[in-house]
NUKOLTOR-657261 format. One line per 8 residues: number of its first residue (from 1); their letters; for each residue x, y, z of N, C-alpha, C. Coordinates in Angstrom, 1 decimal. Example, Ala and Ser with C-alpha at 12.3 -4.5 7.8 and 13.67 -1.06 7.14 Angstrom:
<pts>
1	as	13.2:-5.7:7.8:12.3:-4.5:7.8:13.2:-3.3:7.8 | 12.8:-2.2:7.1:13.7:-1.1:7.1:12.9:0.0:7.9
</pts>
This chain:
<pts>
1	mttlrhgd	106.0:202.8:219.0:106.6:202.1:220.1:106.8:202.8:221.1 | 107.1:202.6:222.2:106.8:203.2:223.5:108.3:203.3:223.8 | 108.6:204.4:223.9:110.0:204.8:224.5:110.1:204.8:225.9 | 111.2:204.1:226.2:111.6:203.5:227.8:112.8:204.2:228.3 | 112.6:204.4:229.3:113.5:205.6:230.1:113.9:205.0:231.1 | 114.9:205.5:231.8:115.4:205.2:233.5:114.0:205.4:234.3 | 113.9:204.4:235.3:112.9:204.5:235.9:111.0:203.6:235.5 | 111.6:203.4:234.6:110.4:202.2:234.2:110.4:201.1:234.2
9	rsravrtl	109.4:200.4:234.8:108.8:199.3:235.1:108.2:198.5:233.8 | 107.8:197.4:233.3:106.9:197.1:232.5:107.6:195.6:231.7 | 107.0:194.7:231.3:107.3:194.1:230.0:108.1:194.4:229.1 | 107.8:195.6:228.7:108.6:195.9:227.6:110.0:196.1:227.5 | 110.4:196.8:229.0:111.5:196.9:229.3:112.3:195.2:229.4 | 111.6:194.2:229.7:111.9:193.0:230.1:112.2:192.8:228.7 | 111.6:192.9:227.4:112.2:192.8:226.0:113.4:192.9:226.0 | 113.7:194.6:226.5:114.5:195.3:225.7:115.8:195.1:226.7
17	qknlnnhg	115.8:194.5:227.6:116.7:193.9:228.5:117.7:192.6:227.7 | 116.5:191.5:227.3:116.8:190.4:226.4:117.7:190.8:225.2 | 117.0:191.7:224.8:117.2:192.1:223.4:119.3:192.8:223.5 | 119.2:193.4:224.5:120.7:194.2:225.2:121.7:193.1:225.4 | 121.0:191.6:225.9:121.9:190.4:226.6:122.0:190.3:225.3 | 121.4:189.6:223.9:121.6:189.1:222.9:122.2:189.9:222.1 | 122.8:191.4:222.7:124.1:192.3:221.9:125.5:192.3:222.8 | 125.6:191.2:223.7:126.6:191.2:225.0:126.2:191.9:226.1
25	akldvdgs	125.1:192.4:226.3:124.8:192.4:227.5:124.9:191.8:228.5 | 124.6:192.0:230.2:124.8:190.8:230.9:124.0:191.8:232.5 | 122.9:191.3:231.7:121.7:192.4:232.8:121.1:191.4:233.0 | 120.4:191.4:234.3:119.4:190.7:235.2:118.0:191.2:234.3 | 117.6:190.1:233.3:116.2:190.6:232.9:115.3:190.7:233.8 | 114.8:191.9:234.6:113.7:192.4:235.8:112.8:193.0:235.5 | 112.6:193.6:234.1:111.9:194.6:233.8:112.0:195.7:234.2 | 113.1:196.1:234.8:113.3:197.8:236.1:114.4:198.2:235.0
33	ygddteaa	114.0:199.7:234.8:115.0:200.1:234.2:115.8:201.2:234.6 | 116.5:200.4:235.3:117.6:200.8:236.3:119.3:201.7:235.8 | 119.9:201.9:236.6:121.0:202.2:236.1:122.1:201.4:235.3 | 122.5:200.4:235.5:122.7:199.2:234.8:122.1:199.1:233.8 | 120.4:199.0:233.2:119.9:198.9:232.1:120.0:200.8:231.0 | 120.4:201.6:231.7:120.7:202.7:231.5:122.0:202.9:230.5 | 123.1:202.2:231.6:124.4:202.4:231.3:124.5:200.9:229.8 | 123.6:200.0:230.1:123.9:199.3:228.6:123.1:199.6:227.1
41	vrayqlkv	122.4:200.4:227.5:121.5:201.2:226.2:123.0:202.3:225.6 | 123.3:202.8:226.4:124.2:204.0:225.9:125.7:203.3:225.2 | 125.9:202.4:225.9:127.0:201.2:225.5:126.7:201.0:224.4 | 125.4:200.0:223.8:124.7:200.2:223.1:124.7:200.8:221.7 | 124.0:201.9:222.3:123.9:203.0:221.5:125.0:203.9:220.5 | 126.5:203.6:221.8:127.6:204.1:221.2:128.9:203.0:220.1 | 128.2:201.5:220.6:128.6:200.7:219.3:128.2:200.9:218.5 | 127.1:200.8:218.3:126.3:201.3:216.7:126.3:202.6:216.2
49	glvadgva	127.1:204.1:217.0:127.1:205.0:216.6:125.2:205.6:217.0 | 124.5:205.5:217.3:123.4:206.0:217.8:123.8:207.3:218.5 | 122.6:207.5:219.3:122.9:209.1:219.9:122.9:208.3:221.0 | 124.3:208.6:222.0:124.2:207.8:223.4:123.7:208.7:224.7 | 122.5:208.4:224.1:121.2:209.2:225.5:120.9:208.4:226.8 | 120.9:207.1:226.6:120.9:206.2:227.4:119.3:205.9:227.3 | 118.4:206.6:226.5:117.0:206.1:226.2:116.7:205.3:225.0 | 115.8:204.6:225.2:115.8:203.2:224.3:114.4:203.9:223.7
57	gnktqtsl	114.6:204.9:222.5:113.2:205.5:221.6:113.4:204.2:220.7 | 112.6:204.9:219.8:111.8:204.1:218.6:113.7:203.7:217.5 | 114.3:204.9:217.3:115.5:204.5:216.4:116.3:203.3:217.5 | 116.4:203.3:219.0:117.4:202.3:219.5:116.6:201.0:219.0 | 115.2:200.8:220.1:114.8:199.4:219.8:114.7:198.6:217.6 | 114.7:200.1:216.9:114.5:198.9:215.6:115.8:198.5:215.5 | 117.2:199.6:215.7:118.5:199.0:215.6:118.6:197.6:216.2 | 118.1:197.2:217.5:118.6:196.5:218.2:117.5:194.9:217.4
65	aggdcakl	116.4:195.4:216.9:115.8:194.3:216.0:116.1:194.6:215.0 | 117.2:194.8:214.1:118.0:194.3:213.0:117.4:195.8:212.4 | 116.6:196.9:212.5:116.3:197.6:211.1:117.3:198.8:210.5 | 117.1:199.0:209.7:118.2:200.1:208.9:118.4:201.2:209.5 | 119.0:201.6:209.5:119.5:203.0:210.7:120.3:204.0:210.1 | 120.4:203.8:208.6:121.3:204.6:207.7:121.4:206.2:207.6 | 119.8:206.7:207.7:119.2:208.2:208.1:119.6:208.6:209.0 | 119.4:207.8:210.4:119.4:208.2:211.7:120.3:209.1:212.2
73	lrnndlta	119.9:209.9:213.2:121.1:210.7:213.8:122.0:210.1:214.3 | 123.6:210.7:214.3:124.5:209.5:214.8:125.2:210.3:215.7 | 125.7:209.5:217.2:126.2:210.1:217.9:127.3:211.6:218.1 | 127.9:211.2:216.8:129.0:212.4:216.3:128.7:213.4:215.7 | 127.6:213.1:214.9:126.6:214.4:215.2:126.6:215.2:216.3 | 126.5:215.0:217.3:126.1:215.7:218.6:127.4:216.3:219.3 | 128.6:215.1:219.0:129.5:215.8:219.6:130.1:216.5:219.1 | 130.4:216.6:217.0:130.6:218.0:216.6:129.9:219.0:216.6
81	aaerlgvp	128.3:219.3:216.8:127.9:220.1:217.6:128.2:220.6:218.6 | 128.2:220.0:220.0:129.3:220.2:220.9:130.2:221.3:220.4 | 131.2:220.2:219.9:132.4:221.4:219.5:132.3:222.8:219.0 | 131.5:222.9:217.9:131.3:223.6:217.0:130.6:224.8:217.9 | 129.8:224.5:218.6:128.9:225.9:219.9:129.6:225.8:220.8 | 130.8:224.8:221.1:131.5:225.8:222.3:130.4:225.9:223.7 | 130.1:224.1:223.7:128.8:223.9:225.0:129.2:222.2:225.3 | 129.0:222.2:226.5:129.0:220.7:226.9:127.7:219.9:226.1
89	lasiyain	128.5:218.6:225.7:128.0:217.7:225.0:126.6:217.6:225.7 | 126.6:217.4:227.3:125.4:217.4:228.2:124.6:218.4:227.4 | 124.6:219.3:226.9:123.6:220.7:226.9:123.0:219.8:225.1 | 124.0:219.3:224.6:123.6:219.2:222.9:122.5:217.9:223.4 | 122.9:216.8:224.2:122.0:215.7:224.0:120.6:216.4:225.1 | 120.4:217.2:225.3:119.5:217.8:226.7:118.6:218.5:225.6 | 119.4:219.4:224.6:118.2:219.6:223.4:117.4:219.1:222.2 | 118.8:218.0:222.1:118.3:217.1:221.1:116.9:216.5:221.4
97	eveskgkg	117.1:215.8:222.7:116.0:215.3:223.7:114.7:216.0:223.5 | 114.6:217.2:224.0:113.7:217.7:224.6:113.2:219.1:223.2 | 113.8:219.2:222.4:113.1:219.8:220.9:113.3:219.1:219.3 | 113.9:217.5:219.6:113.1:217.0:218.6:112.5:216.5:218.8 | 111.5:216.5:217.2:110.3:215.4:217.0:110.6:214.2:217.6 | 111.8:213.1:217.8:111.8:212.0:217.7:112.6:211.2:216.6 | 112.1:211.7:215.6:112.1:211.4:214.1:111.9:212.1:213.0 | 113.4:211.8:212.1:113.4:213.2:211.1:112.2:212.9:209.7
105	flgngkpv	112.0:211.5:210.1:111.4:210.8:208.5:109.9:209.9:208.9 | 109.1:210.1:207.8:107.9:209.0:208.1:108.2:208.0:207.4 | 107.7:207.4:207.6:107.8:205.7:207.4:107.8:205.6:205.7 | 107.4:206.5:204.8:107.4:206.3:203.5:108.7:206.5:203.2 | 109.6:206.8:204.2:111.1:207.7:203.3:110.9:209.0:203.5 | 110.1:209.9:203.6:109.6:211.0:203.3:110.1:212.2:204.4 | 110.7:213.5:204.4:111.0:214.1:205.7:110.2:214.4:206.3 | 109.8:214.5:207.7:108.6:215.1:209.0:108.5:216.7:208.2
113	ilferhvm	107.5:217.1:207.7:107.3:218.4:207.6:105.8:218.5:208.3 | 106.2:220.1:208.3:104.4:220.6:208.6:104.3:221.9:207.9 | 103.2:222.2:206.8:103.0:223.1:205.8:101.9:224.1:206.5 | 102.8:225.4:206.5:102.2:226.0:207.0:101.3:227.8:206.6 | 100.0:227.3:206.2:99.5:228.0:205.1:99.5:229.6:205.2 | 99.6:230.2:206.8:99.4:231.5:207.1:101.2:232.0:206.5 | 102.4:231.0:206.4:103.2:231.6:206.3:103.3:231.9:204.4 | 102.5:230.7:204.4:102.4:231.0:202.3:102.0:232.3:202.4
121	yrqlakvr	100.5:232.5:202.7:100.1:233.4:202.6:101.5:234.9:202.5 | 101.9:234.8:203.7:103.2:236.2:203.4:104.2:235.7:202.6 | 104.4:234.2:202.6:105.9:234.6:201.2:104.8:235.1:200.3 | 103.7:234.7:199.8:103.6:234.9:198.5:103.3:236.9:198.3 | 103.2:237.2:199.6:103.2:238.9:199.3:104.4:239.7:199.7 | 105.3:238.6:199.7:107.1:239.1:199.7:107.8:239.8:198.6 | 108.2:240.8:198.8:108.9:241.5:198.0:109.9:240.6:197.6 | 110.5:240.6:196.3:111.2:239.5:196.3:112.5:240.2:195.2
129	hegddpae	111.8:241.1:194.3:112.7:241.7:193.3:112.6:243.3:193.1 | 113.4:243.7:192.2:113.5:244.9:192.3:112.3:245.4:191.5 | 111.4:246.8:191.9:110.2:246.7:190.6:108.9:245.8:191.4 | 109.5:245.2:191.9:108.2:244.9:193.0:107.0:245.5:193.2 | 105.7:245.0:193.1:104.9:246.0:194.0:104.0:245.3:194.9 | 104.5:246.1:196.0:103.8:245.3:197.3:102.7:245.0:197.1 | 101.6:246.0:197.0:100.5:246.6:196.8:99.7:245.2:196.0 | 100.4:244.7:194.3:99.6:243.7:194.3:100.1:242.4:194.3
137	lkrqadql	101.2:242.8:195.2:101.8:241.2:195.6:100.6:240.4:196.8 | 100.6:241.7:197.5:99.4:241.5:198.6:98.0:240.9:197.7 | 97.7:242.3:197.0:96.3:241.6:196.1:96.1:240.4:195.9 | 97.4:239.9:194.8:97.3:238.6:194.8:96.9:237.2:195.4 | 97.7:237.4:196.6:97.7:236.7:197.6:96.4:236.3:198.6 | 95.3:237.4:198.6:94.5:237.8:198.8:93.9:237.1:198.0 | 93.8:237.1:196.9:93.2:236.8:195.6:93.1:234.9:196.2 | 94.4:234.2:196.0:94.8:232.9:196.2:93.9:233.1:197.0
145	aavnpalv	94.2:233.4:198.8:93.5:232.6:200.0:92.2:233.0:200.0 | 91.1:233.8:198.8:89.7:233.7:198.8:89.6:232.0:198.1 | 90.5:231.5:197.1:90.0:230.6:196.3:90.2:229.3:197.2 | 91.4:229.1:197.4:92.5:228.1:198.4:92.6:228.6:199.7 | 91.9:228.4:200.8:91.7:229.1:202.0:92.6:227.8:202.5 | 92.9:226.3:201.9:93.6:225.5:202.6:94.8:225.5:202.6 | 95.5:226.3:201.9:96.7:226.8:201.5:97.2:228.0:201.5 | 96.6:228.6:201.3:97.0:230.1:201.6:95.9:230.9:202.4
153	npksggys	96.3:231.4:203.6:95.6:232.1:204.4:96.4:232.7:205.5 | 95.3:234.1:205.7:96.0:234.9:207.0:96.4:233.9:208.3 | 95.4:233.5:208.9:95.0:232.7:209.7:96.1:231.4:209.5 | 97.0:230.7:210.4:97.8:229.2:210.3:96.2:228.7:210.8 | 96.9:227.2:210.6:95.9:226.0:210.6:95.4:225.1:209.9 | 94.4:224.7:209.6:94.4:223.3:208.2:95.4:221.9:207.9 | 95.8:221.5:209.5:97.1:220.9:209.5:96.5:219.7:209.1 | 96.7:219.0:207.9:96.6:217.0:207.8:97.3:216.4:208.7
161	ggtaehqr	98.2:216.6:209.2:99.3:215.8:210.1:99.8:214.7:208.8 | 101.2:214.0:209.4:102.0:213.2:208.7:102.0:213.3:207.2 | 102.3:211.9:206.7:101.8:212.1:205.1:101.2:213.2:204.2 | 99.8:213.4:205.3:99.1:214.2:204.1:99.8:215.6:203.7 | 101.1:216.0:204.6:101.2:217.5:204.9:102.1:217.7:203.5 | 102.2:216.2:203.0:103.3:216.3:201.6:102.4:216.1:200.8 | 101.2:215.8:200.7:100.0:216.1:199.9:99.2:217.6:199.6 | 99.7:218.5:200.7:99.4:219.7:200.8:100.6:220.4:200.4
169	lamarlid	102.1:220.2:200.7:103.0:221.2:200.0:103.0:221.0:198.8 | 102.3:219.8:198.3:102.4:219.5:197.1:101.9:220.4:195.9 | 100.1:220.6:196.3:99.3:221.5:196.2:100.0:223.0:195.6 | 99.9:223.1:196.9:100.8:224.8:197.2:102.0:224.8:196.6 | 102.5:223.7:196.1:104.1:224.1:195.4:103.4:224.3:193.4 | 101.9:224.1:193.3:101.9:224.4:191.7:101.3:225.8:191.9 | 101.2:226.6:193.3:100.8:228.0:193.0:101.7:228.8:193.0 | 102.6:228.4:193.6:104.5:228.7:193.8:105.5:227.5:194.4
177	dtaalesa	106.5:227.6:193.8:107.5:226.3:194.4:108.3:227.0:195.3 | 108.9:227.8:195.6:110.0:228.5:196.0:108.4:228.7:197.5 | 107.6:229.6:197.0:107.0:230.0:198.6:106.2:228.6:199.3 | 106.1:227.8:198.7:105.4:226.5:199.5:106.3:225.9:200.4 | 107.8:226.2:199.4:108.7:225.0:200.0:109.6:225.7:201.2 | 109.4:227.4:201.5:109.5:227.8:202.2:108.7:228.0:203.6 | 107.4:227.7:203.0:106.3:227.4:204.0:106.4:226.3:204.9 | 106.8:225.1:204.7:106.7:224.0:205.6:108.0:224.3:206.3
185	swgafqim	107.7:223.5:207.8:108.9:223.5:208.6:109.5:222.1:208.5 | 110.6:221.9:208.3:111.0:220.4:208.0:111.9:219.8:208.7 | 111.9:218.5:208.7:112.9:217.5:209.7:112.7:217.3:210.9 | 113.3:216.8:212.1:113.3:216.8:213.2:113.1:217.6:214.1 | 113.6:218.8:213.7:113.7:220.0:214.9:112.7:220.8:213.8 | 112.2:220.3:213.0:110.9:221.3:212.2:111.5:223.3:211.8 | 112.6:222.9:211.4:113.0:224.4:210.9:112.7:225.0:209.8 | 112.0:225.9:209.9:111.1:226.6:208.8:112.0:226.8:207.5
193	gfhwqrlg	111.4:226.5:206.3:112.2:226.7:205.4:112.6:228.2:204.4 | 111.9:229.4:205.4:112.4:230.2:205.0:113.6:230.9:205.2 | 114.2:230.1:206.3:115.5:230.5:207.0:116.8:229.9:206.2 | 116.5:229.2:204.8:117.8:228.8:204.1:118.8:229.5:203.7 | 118.5:231.1:203.3:119.5:231.7:202.9:120.2:231.9:204.5 | 119.6:232.3:205.3:120.1:232.5:207.1:121.2:231.6:207.1 | 120.8:230.2:206.7:121.8:229.1:207.5:122.8:228.7:206.5 | 123.0:230.0:205.5:123.4:229.3:204.6:123.4:228.7:202.8
201	ytrmqdfv	122.8:228.1:202.8:122.3:227.6:201.8:122.3:227.8:200.2 | 122.5:227.7:199.3:122.6:228.3:198.0:121.7:228.3:197.5 | 120.2:227.9:197.9:118.9:227.8:197.3:118.0:227.2:197.9 | 116.7:227.3:198.0:115.7:227.1:198.6:115.9:225.0:198.5 | 116.3:224.5:197.5:116.1:223.6:197.2:116.8:222.8:197.0 | 118.3:223.1:197.9:119.2:222.6:198.0:119.2:222.6:199.5 | 118.3:223.5:200.6:118.1:223.2:201.5:117.2:221.5:201.7 | 115.9:221.5:201.0:115.5:221.0:201.1:115.9:219.1:200.4
209	aamsases	117.2:219.0:199.8:117.6:217.9:199.6:118.2:217.7:200.8 | 118.8:218.5:201.4:119.6:218.5:202.8:118.6:217.6:203.6 | 117.2:218.4:203.9:116.3:217.7:204.6:115.7:216.3:204.2 | 116.0:216.0:203.3:115.4:215.0:202.7:116.7:213.8:202.7 | 117.7:214.1:203.2:118.6:213.1:202.9:119.2:212.2:204.5 | 119.3:213.0:205.3:119.6:212.2:206.4:119.2:213.0:207.6 | 119.0:212.7:209.3:118.6:213.4:210.5:119.4:214.3:210.4 | 121.4:213.6:209.9:122.1:214.1:210.4:122.4:215.8:209.7
217	qqfdaftr	122.2:215.6:208.6:121.7:217.3:207.8:120.6:217.7:208.5 | 119.4:217.3:209.1:118.4:218.2:209.5:119.2:219.0:211.0 | 119.8:217.6:211.5:120.8:218.2:213.1:121.4:219.6:212.9 | 122.3:219.0:211.7:123.2:220.5:210.8:122.4:221.8:210.9 | 121.1:221.7:210.1:120.4:223.1:210.0:120.4:223.2:211.2 | 120.2:222.5:212.5:119.7:222.9:213.8:120.7:223.9:214.4 | 121.6:222.9:214.0:123.0:224.0:214.3:123.2:225.4:213.9 | 123.5:225.4:212.7:123.4:226.5:212.1:122.4:227.6:212.5
225	fietdpvl	120.9:226.9:212.6:119.9:227.8:213.4:120.2:228.6:214.5 | 121.2:227.7:215.7:121.4:228.0:217.1:122.7:229.3:216.3 | 123.9:228.4:215.8:124.4:229.5:215.3:124.8:230.9:214.9 | 124.1:231.1:214.1:123.3:232.2:213.5:122.5:233.2:213.9 | 121.9:232.8:215.7:121.4:233.5:216.1:122.1:234.0:217.4 | 122.8:235.1:217.5:123.8:235.3:218.8:123.2:235.6:220.0 | 121.7:235.7:219.9:121.0:235.9:221.4:120.6:234.0:222.2 | 120.3:233.4:220.6:120.3:231.6:220.7:121.2:231.2:221.5
233	hkalkark	122.3:231.5:220.8:123.9:231.1:221.2:123.7:231.0:222.9 | 124.6:232.6:223.0:124.7:233.0:224.3:123.8:232.3:225.2 | 122.7:232.4:224.7:121.8:231.7:226.1:121.9:230.3:226.6 | 122.3:229.5:225.2:122.6:228.0:225.3:123.7:228.0:225.8 | 125.2:228.7:225.2:126.2:228.6:226.3:126.2:229.0:227.9 | 125.4:230.0:228.3:124.9:230.3:229.7:124.3:229.2:230.2 | 123.5:228.4:229.6:122.3:227.3:230.4:121.6:228.1:231.1 | 121.1:229.2:230.3:119.7:229.9:230.7:118.6:229.3:230.2
241	waefakly	118.2:228.0:230.5:117.3:227.5:229.7:115.9:227.8:229.1 | 115.6:228.7:230.3:114.0:229.3:230.1:114.4:230.3:229.0 | 115.5:231.0:229.2:115.4:231.8:227.9:116.0:231.2:226.6 | 116.3:230.3:226.9:116.7:229.2:224.8:115.4:229.1:225.1 | 114.2:228.6:225.9:113.1:227.9:225.7:112.2:229.2:225.2 | 112.4:230.0:225.2:111.8:231.1:224.8:111.9:231.8:223.8 | 113.3:231.8:223.2:113.7:232.4:222.1:113.1:230.9:221.2 | 113.1:229.7:221.3:113.2:228.6:220.7:112.0:227.9:220.2
249	ngpdyqrn	111.2:228.2:221.4:109.8:227.6:221.7:108.6:228.6:221.4 | 109.1:229.7:221.6:108.2:230.7:221.8:107.3:231.5:223.4 | 106.5:232.4:223.3:106.4:233.0:224.7:105.3:232.0:225.4 | 105.2:231.1:224.7:104.1:229.6:225.8:105.0:228.4:226.1 | 106.3:228.7:225.8:107.0:227.5:226.2:106.9:227.2:227.4 | 106.4:227.7:228.6:106.2:227.3:229.9:104.8:226.2:230.0 | 104.1:227.1:229.2:102.8:225.7:229.4:103.3:224.1:229.1 | 104.8:224.2:228.1:104.7:222.7:228.0:105.7:222.1:228.7
257	lydvklqr	106.4:223.2:229.9:107.9:223.2:230.4:109.1:222.6:229.9 | 109.3:223.7:228.6:110.2:223.2:227.8:111.9:223.5:229.0 | 111.5:224.5:229.4:113.0:225.1:230.2:113.1:224.0:231.0 | 112.1:223.3:232.0:112.2:222.4:232.9:112.9:221.3:232.5 | 112.4:220.9:231.2:112.6:219.8:231.1:114.2:220.0:230.2 | 114.6:220.9:229.8:115.5:220.9:228.8:116.6:220.8:230.3 | 116.4:221.8:231.4:117.1:221.4:232.9:117.1:220.5:233.3 | 116.3:219.6:233.6:116.7:218.2:233.8:117.0:217.1:233.1
265	ayerhadc	117.2:217.6:231.7:117.7:216.6:231.1:119.2:216.7:230.1 | 119.7:218.3:230.5:121.4:218.7:230.7:122.1:217.8:232.1 | 120.9:217.9:233.7:121.6:217.6:234.8:121.9:216.0:234.5 | 121.0:215.2:234.2:121.1:213.8:233.9:122.4:213.2:233.3 | 122.0:213.9:232.0:123.2:213.5:230.7:125.1:214.4:231.5 | 124.7:215.3:232.4:125.8:215.9:233.0:126.2:215.0:234.0 | 125.7:214.4:235.4:125.6:213.7:236.0:126.0:211.9:235.6 | 125.6:211.2:234.7:126.2:209.9:234.1:127.4:210.3:233.5
273	gcgqgvaa	128.6:211.4:233.3:129.7:211.5:233.1:129.9:211.4:231.6 | 128.9:211.0:230.6:129.1:210.9:229.6:128.8:211.8:228.6 | 127.9:213.1:229.3:127.5:214.2:228.5:128.5:215.2:228.9 | 129.9:214.6:229.0:131.0:216.1:229.1:131.8:215.6:227.7 | 132.9:216.6:227.9:133.8:216.7:226.5:134.2:217.6:226.3 | 133.4:218.8:226.3:133.2:219.8:225.7:133.3:221.2:226.7 | 134.3:221.9:227.3:134.4:223.0:228.1:133.1:224.1:227.8 | 132.8:223.6:228.9:131.6:225.2:229.2:132.2:226.9:229.2
</pts>
């Protein structure tokens, strides 16, 4: 399903406008995604509790068509996060729009994940208990890497994508359950499992249960991730988008223009007046 946004002109926009009119909007069905259509999308999103960003993505279009939205991110999740982090709501809209993968669940209902074999290698060699021998742990990790290079490997790669990532994870769990779960990134914001303690979860399995419950829980983990990184949090509060993107996306952030996208998204949400509500 194609994401539709301000400035688009297409038959899909005409369909969107008709569907919005079926839900009480009074739009000219002209196929042009202008200010009125964006306002109607935001109004509909607010009415049903979806993220009110004015962008008609898969979630909004599914909802308009009568689909199940029980596990989807809610607008009040974003307003609560803005309050908690002490930033304008427009900033939260921006990072949700740019940093989210767009959806937190696959078609089969399982959370979106990406299994990282190089992290599995590292986690297997990690000293976890008093008396652990680092040299022996590394030897065992190397041995497993030689036998199962697709699952344990000093180098990243080997991705299958989609539901196949769950098959890779299931096989890795047979080697070591906790290390495997720690070695996957989870949900719409791709939070690595090994952060579970820092984020305040009692057990690795509790983190996984939260990521499997809803996009709201996934966004809560993302909020905790920002909250527990003082430098990242400070960059967000100051709206230093390049610094925020570098910290969150890594040194290659400029290649994908993450900082530019964040700045533009923030300005759009702030300009419409609907991204306010929390003092800068």
